C-alpha positions as CSV (number, residue, x, y, z in Angstrom):
1,M,117.0,108.5,105.9
2,S,116.6,105.9,108.9
3,E,115.4,102.7,108.2
4,T,112.5,103.4,110.8
5,C,111.5,106.5,108.8
6,T,111.6,104.6,105.5
7,T,109.4,102.2,106.7
8,R,106.9,104.6,108.1
9,C,106.9,106.7,104.8
10,A,106.2,103.2,102.9
11,I,103.4,102.3,105.1
12,S,101.7,106.0,104.8
13,E,102.0,105.4,101.1
14,A,100.3,102.2,101.3
15,V,97.4,103.6,102.9
16,T,97.0,106.4,101.1
17,R,97.0,104.2,97.8
18,L,94.4,102.0,99.3
19,N,92.2,104.7,100.2
20,R,92.6,106.0,96.8
21,E,92.9,102.9,94.6
22,C,90.6,100.4,96.2
23,F,87.0,100.7,94.9
24,C,86.0,97.2,96.4
25,V,82.2,97.3,97.8
26,S,82.5,95.3,101.2
27,L,79.0,95.9,102.0
28,D,76.7,93.1,101.6
29,E,73.2,94.4,101.6
30,N,71.7,91.1,102.4
31,A,73.9,90.2,105.4
32,L,73.0,93.9,106.7
33,S,69.3,93.1,106.3
34,H,69.7,90.0,108.0
35,A,71.9,91.7,110.8
36,L,69.5,94.7,111.1
37,E,66.1,92.2,111.2
38,V,67.1,88.9,112.5
39,E,70.6,89.1,114.5
40,L,70.3,92.3,115.9
41,G,66.9,94.0,115.6
42,T,63.4,93.5,114.6
43,P,61.2,92.8,111.6
44,G,61.3,95.8,109.2
45,L,64.0,97.8,110.7
46,Y,66.5,97.4,107.5
47,A,63.4,99.0,105.4
48,L,63.1,101.6,107.9
49,T,66.8,102.4,108.1
50,R,67.2,102.6,104.4
51,E,63.9,104.6,104.1
52,R,64.7,107.2,106.9
53,C,68.6,107.0,106.5
54,P,69.5,106.1,103.0
55,Y,73.2,107.4,103.4
56,L,73.9,105.9,106.9
57,F,76.4,103.0,105.7
58,S,79.0,103.5,103.2
59,S,79.5,100.5,100.9
60,Q,83.5,100.9,101.2
61,P,85.9,100.8,104.0
62,V,88.6,103.2,105.3
63,F,92.2,102.0,105.6
64,V,94.6,103.3,108.3
65,S,97.8,102.3,109.6
66,Q,98.7,100.2,112.9
67,A,100.8,103.3,113.5
68,Q,97.9,105.7,113.0
69,L,95.7,103.6,115.6
70,S,98.4,103.9,118.1
71,Q,98.9,107.6,117.7
72,M,95.1,108.0,118.4
73,R,95.2,105.6,121.3
74,A,98.1,107.6,122.9
75,V,96.2,110.8,122.4
76,I,93.0,109.5,124.2
77,D,95.3,108.1,127.1
78,A,96.7,111.5,127.6
79,V,93.5,113.4,127.7
80,E,92.0,110.8,130.1
81,S,95.1,111.2,132.2
82,V,94.6,114.8,132.6
83,V,90.7,114.5,132.9
84,Q,90.8,112.1,135.7
85,S,93.3,114.2,137.7
86,P,92.0,116.2,140.7
87,A,93.4,119.4,139.3
88,W,91.4,118.9,136.3
89,R,88.4,118.5,138.3
90,T,88.8,121.4,140.4
91,H,89.6,123.6,137.5
92,R,86.2,122.6,135.6
93,L,83.8,121.8,138.5
94,A,84.8,125.0,140.7
95,S,82.0,127.4,139.2
96,A,80.1,125.1,137.5
97,A,76.5,124.6,137.7
98,D,74.8,122.3,140.6
99,I,73.9,119.5,138.1
100,V,77.3,119.4,136.9
101,R,78.9,119.3,140.3
102,H,76.6,116.6,141.1
103,D,78.1,113.3,142.0
104,P,77.1,110.7,139.6
105,R,78.0,108.0,141.9
106,G,80.4,106.3,140.0
107,A,79.1,106.2,136.6
108,H,81.7,106.9,134.0
109,S,79.4,107.6,130.9
110,V,79.0,105.4,127.9
111,F,80.1,106.0,124.5
112,M,82.4,109.1,124.8
113,G,83.5,109.8,121.2
114,Y,87.1,110.9,120.3
115,D,86.8,112.1,116.8
116,F,90.1,112.4,114.4
117,H,91.1,113.8,111.6
118,I,94.1,111.6,110.0
119,G,96.9,113.0,107.7
120,R,99.8,110.9,106.2
121,E,101.9,111.7,108.9
122,S,99.9,112.7,112.0
123,V,96.3,112.5,113.5
124,G,94.6,115.7,115.0
125,L,91.8,115.1,117.7
126,I,89.2,117.6,116.4
127,E,86.6,117.1,119.1
128,I,85.4,114.8,122.1
129,N,81.6,114.0,122.3
130,T,79.5,112.6,124.8
131,N,76.4,110.2,123.7
132,A,78.2,109.5,120.7
133,G,75.7,107.8,118.3
134,G,76.6,104.7,115.9
135,A,78.0,102.2,118.2
136,L,75.4,99.6,117.4
137,L,75.1,100.6,113.8
138,N,78.6,99.8,113.3
139,A,78.3,96.4,114.9
140,A,75.6,95.6,112.5
141,L,77.9,97.0,109.8
142,A,80.5,94.7,110.8
143,R,78.4,91.4,110.5
144,A,77.8,92.7,106.9
145,Q,81.2,92.9,105.4
146,Q,82.5,90.6,102.9
147,A,86.1,90.2,101.1
148,C,85.8,91.5,97.5
149,C,89.2,91.1,96.5
150,P,92.6,89.4,97.9
151,A,93.9,92.9,99.4
152,V,90.9,93.0,101.5
153,T,90.4,89.3,102.5
154,Q,92.8,89.4,105.7
155,L,91.2,92.7,106.8
156,V,87.6,91.9,107.2
157,L,86.9,91.5,110.8
158,P,86.7,88.1,112.1
159,A,83.2,86.5,112.9
160,G,82.4,87.1,116.6
161,I,83.7,90.6,117.2
162,S,80.5,92.2,116.7
163,S,78.8,90.0,119.2
164,A,82.0,90.6,121.4
165,L,81.2,94.4,121.1
166,E,77.2,93.8,121.8
167,E,78.4,91.9,125.0
168,A,80.7,94.7,125.8
169,I,78.0,97.4,125.5
170,V,75.6,95.6,127.8
171,Q,78.4,95.1,130.4
172,M,78.8,98.8,130.1
173,F,75.5,99.6,131.2
174,Q,75.4,96.9,134.0
175,Q,78.4,98.4,135.3
176,E,77.1,102.0,135.2
177,W,74.0,100.8,137.0
178,Q,76.1,98.7,139.6
179,S,78.4,101.6,140.3
180,G,75.6,103.3,142.1
181,R,73.3,100.7,143.3
182,P,75.2,97.3,143.4
183,E,72.7,95.3,145.6
184,H,70.1,95.5,142.9
185,P,70.1,94.2,139.3
186,L,69.2,96.4,136.4
187,R,65.5,95.7,135.3
188,T,64.6,98.6,133.2
189,V,66.3,101.3,130.8
190,A,64.5,104.1,129.0
191,I,66.3,105.2,125.9
192,V,65.4,108.9,126.1
193,D,65.7,111.8,123.2
194,D,63.6,114.6,122.3
195,A,60.8,113.1,119.8
196,P,62.8,109.8,119.5
197,E,60.9,108.4,116.4
198,Q,61.5,111.8,114.6
199,Q,65.6,111.4,115.2
200,Y,67.8,110.6,112.3
201,L,69.3,107.7,114.4
202,Y,65.9,106.3,115.8
203,P,66.8,102.8,114.0
204,E,69.5,102.7,116.4
205,F,67.4,103.2,119.4
206,C,65.3,100.1,118.1
207,L,68.7,98.2,118.2
208,F,69.5,99.1,121.9
209,Q,66.1,98.2,122.7
210,A,66.1,94.8,121.3
211,L,69.7,94.4,122.6
212,F,68.5,95.0,126.5
213,Q,65.5,92.9,126.0
214,R,67.6,89.9,124.9
215,H,69.5,90.2,128.0
216,G,66.6,90.2,130.2
217,I,66.5,94.3,130.6
218,R,62.9,95.9,130.0
219,A,63.8,98.6,127.7
220,V,61.7,101.6,126.3
221,I,62.1,104.3,123.9
222,A,60.5,107.7,125.1
223,S,60.9,111.4,125.1
224,P,61.5,113.3,128.4
225,Q,58.1,114.6,128.5
226,Q,56.7,111.2,129.0
227,L,58.9,110.7,132.4
228,S,57.5,111.3,135.8
229,F,59.1,111.7,139.0
230,S,57.0,110.7,142.0
231,Q,57.4,108.5,145.2
232,G,61.3,108.5,144.9
233,M,61.0,107.0,141.3
234,L,61.6,107.9,138.1
235,R,58.6,106.5,135.8
236,I,57.0,106.1,132.5
237,G,53.5,105.7,133.3
238,D,53.4,102.8,135.9
239,L,57.0,101.5,134.7
240,A,59.8,102.4,137.4
241,I,63.0,103.2,135.6
242,D,66.3,102.1,136.7
243,L,68.7,103.8,134.0
244,V,68.3,106.4,131.6
245,Y,70.5,106.2,128.6
246,N,70.4,109.9,127.7
247,R,70.6,110.7,124.0
248,L,69.6,114.5,124.6
249,T,71.5,117.5,123.6
250,D,70.3,119.7,126.5
251,F,73.4,118.7,128.6
252,Q,72.5,120.3,131.9
253,L,68.8,119.4,131.7
254,E,67.8,123.0,131.6
255,Q,64.9,123.1,129.4
256,P,61.3,122.7,130.8
257,G,60.2,119.3,129.2
258,N,63.6,117.8,131.0
259,T,62.3,118.8,134.7
260,A,61.4,115.1,135.8
261,L,64.6,113.7,134.4
262,R,66.7,116.4,136.4
263,E,64.8,116.1,139.6
264,A,65.3,112.4,139.4
265,Y,68.8,112.6,138.9
266,L,69.7,115.3,141.6
267,A,67.8,112.9,143.9
268,N,69.9,109.9,143.2
269,A,66.6,108.2,142.0
270,V,68.1,107.0,138.4
271,T,71.3,106.4,137.2
272,L,71.8,108.8,134.2
273,T,74.5,108.1,131.5
274,P,75.8,109.9,130.0
275,H,75.5,112.7,132.7
276,P,76.0,116.5,132.8
277,Q,79.5,116.1,134.6
278,A,80.8,113.9,131.7
279,H,79.9,116.6,129.3
280,A,81.8,119.4,131.7
281,L,84.9,117.5,131.9
282,Y,85.2,116.0,128.5
283,A,82.8,117.4,125.5
284,D,82.8,121.3,126.4
285,K,85.0,122.3,123.5
286,R,86.5,125.2,125.5
287,N,88.3,122.2,127.1
288,L,90.5,121.7,124.0
289,A,91.7,125.1,124.5
290,V,93.1,124.2,127.8
291,L,94.4,120.9,126.4
292,T,96.6,123.0,123.9
293,D,97.8,125.8,125.9
294,P,101.4,124.8,127.4
295,A,101.0,127.4,130.3
296,A,97.6,126.2,131.4
297,L,98.8,122.7,131.2
298,N,101.9,123.6,133.6
299,A,99.4,125.0,135.9
300,L,97.6,121.9,136.3
301,G,100.7,119.8,136.9
302,V,100.5,118.0,133.5
303,S,103.9,116.3,132.8
304,E,106.4,117.0,129.8
305,G,105.5,113.6,128.3
306,I,101.9,114.1,128.4
307,Q,101.9,117.7,127.1
308,Q,103.8,116.6,124.2
309,V,101.4,113.9,123.3
310,L,98.5,116.7,123.6
311,L,100.2,119.6,121.9
312,K,101.3,117.3,118.9
313,G,97.8,115.5,118.6
314,I,95.3,118.1,119.3
315,P,95.2,121.1,116.8
316,R,95.8,124.5,118.7
317,T,92.3,125.7,120.1
318,E,91.4,129.0,121.5
319,V,88.1,130.6,122.8
320,V,86.8,133.4,120.5
321,D,87.5,136.7,122.4
322,P,85.9,139.7,120.4
323,A,89.3,141.5,121.7
324,H,91.0,139.3,119.3
325,A,88.5,139.4,116.4
326,E,91.1,141.5,113.7
327,R,93.5,138.7,114.3
328,L,91.1,135.6,114.2
329,W,89.3,137.4,111.0
330,A,92.8,137.6,109.3
331,T,93.7,134.1,110.0
332,R,90.3,132.6,109.5
333,K,91.0,130.4,106.2
334,N,93.2,128.4,108.8
335,L,90.8,127.9,111.6
336,F,87.6,126.2,112.2
337,F,84.8,127.6,114.2
338,K,82.4,125.6,116.7
339,P,80.2,126.6,119.5
340,A,81.6,125.8,122.8
341,S,78.4,123.4,123.7
342,G,77.8,122.3,120.2
343,Y,77.2,119.0,118.9
344,G,76.4,117.3,115.6
345,S,78.6,119.9,113.6
346,K,75.6,122.5,114.2
347,A,76.5,125.9,113.7
348,A,80.1,124.9,113.1
349,W,82.1,126.6,110.0
350,R,85.1,126.6,108.2
351,G,86.9,129.9,108.4
352,D,87.1,130.3,104.7
353,K,83.2,129.7,104.5
354,I,82.5,132.5,106.8
355,T,80.4,135.6,105.7
356,K,80.3,138.9,107.7
357,R,76.9,138.0,109.0
358,V,78.0,134.5,110.3
359,W,81.2,136.3,111.8
360,A,79.1,138.7,113.9
361,E,77.2,135.7,115.4
362,I,80.6,134.1,116.0
363,L,81.8,137.1,117.9
364,A,78.4,137.3,119.6
365,G,78.2,133.6,120.7
366,D,80.2,131.4,122.8
367,Y,82.7,129.9,120.0
368,V,86.2,128.1,120.1
369,A,88.6,128.6,117.2
370,Q,90.4,125.4,116.2
371,A,93.5,125.4,113.9
372,L,92.3,123.7,110.8
373,V,93.4,119.9,110.1
374,M,92.1,118.7,107.0
375,P,90.4,115.5,107.0
376,G,91.7,112.2,105.1
377,E,90.2,111.3,101.7
378,R,88.8,108.2,100.5
379,H,88.1,107.8,96.9
380,G,85.2,105.9,95.8
381,V,82.2,105.5,93.4
382,S,78.4,106.4,94.0
383,E,75.8,105.6,91.5
384,S,78.5,104.8,89.0
385,E,80.1,108.1,89.5
386,P,83.6,108.6,90.7
387,L,83.7,110.8,94.1
388,I,86.2,111.9,96.9
389,F,85.0,111.5,100.2
390,K,86.3,113.1,103.3
391,Y,86.4,111.2,106.6
392,D,87.0,111.1,110.1
393,V,87.5,108.4,112.6
394,R,85.7,108.0,115.8
395,N,86.9,106.0,118.7
396,Y,84.2,104.7,120.9
397,V,85.4,105.1,124.5
398,Y,84.5,103.7,127.8
399,N,86.4,104.5,131.0
400,G,89.5,105.1,129.1
401,S,89.3,101.9,127.1
402,I,88.7,102.1,123.2
403,Q,85.6,99.6,122.5
404,W,85.6,100.4,118.7
405,V,86.6,102.4,115.8
406,A,84.8,103.4,112.9
407,A,85.0,105.9,109.8
408,R,82.2,108.5,108.6
409,L,82.6,109.4,105.0
410,Y,80.8,112.7,103.6
411,Q,81.3,115.4,101.5
412,G,81.1,119.3,102.5
413,Q,82.2,121.1,105.4
414,T,81.4,118.6,108.2
415,T,80.1,115.0,108.6
416,N,76.3,114.9,107.7
417,F,75.0,111.3,106.4
418,R,73.4,113.1,103.6
419,T,76.2,112.2,100.9
420,P,75.5,109.3,98.4
421,G,77.9,106.7,99.3
422,G,78.9,107.9,102.5
423,G,78.0,107.2,106.0
424,F,79.6,104.9,108.4
425,A,82.4,102.8,107.4
426,P,84.4,99.9,109.0
427,V,88.1,100.7,109.4
428,Y,90.8,98.2,108.2
429,S,94.2,98.0,109.2
430,C,96.8,95.2,109.2
431,L,99.7,97.5,108.3
432,K,102.6,97.4,110.7
433,G,104.3,100.6,111.7
434,S,106.2,102.2,114.6
């Protein structure tokens, strides 16, 4: 065995051992309260978060190696290189809806989420999401970490890195605005979602509102039904809106309640981020079928080197075709089924959990089947009981650059923020690898 291989195996074993044997509680609840209520948010936000989202923050970190971080970065770079190519845009937009083909005027879309499952020797990109939530929550979480044992002392993120992320977030929104209207400053932002106060991540909306207002940008939290489009402006009451931070899951703004926002976007009266084109180019899960099909990649002119990274780093995916129902059913235990335009793990199924009724719905719906890649495991303690959590790793990406890396601990088929001891977790790595 080569020295490089020996080193890689040793590092992999060290990471596995830390995730299995380190039971340190790194979350300082008093520091988290101070971050949410004083440093970042508003009075009462910590209590609201704990009441509404008791399993939003894990008390334990997740450990990865530098090699695994590098592998994720390589996959992200490969995907970005394909998506930014003229051939990909032609392929995805040629027959798309008008709103998808509408020019977003340079807006890249904020908070792309590249979600990975990590094994001992490999990483697997399971999906890409627009409007990936949690970035500011993870900034708060980073402010509340403590070193509980010598092994963790050097891993805790340095003071100031959370502030740097917050500044980068504001600059990102400024860039989205300036790409379309460089002659005017960004004055107003609307954080828009259906019934926002009822959303699970509503506390993060409050964090964004406070962040914008600390930087001199007026921010409101609103439902799309509160918006109106008149005299060439998108408004909430008498307030003209410059930019909409879009947290809606109606990706093409087709629902009647989104009419004002749709009209304003198509009239170039507002900067919308994320926008429908970004979802079509990145987050439609049928894209993964193309990105894992050598023939399709060859047709798009993707280089051999990029193809190798994609085929190694993304589980094989195919669009579910009823003509292949017999084969897919026979191999279902090795597959994961997801709706092509789904989000938040809704209506997603591990193949070994599928009933005949669900299978009929999958065949009748618009689904993809992805080769099953098991998530990583993190051993921990919840309410004094030993537990084994699954975890995935989310890379927050803007314009091809990784802004932050966080983990999500959970039990069950998919991430759910319903597991005691689970939730967002910091990702620690100081282990070097090739």
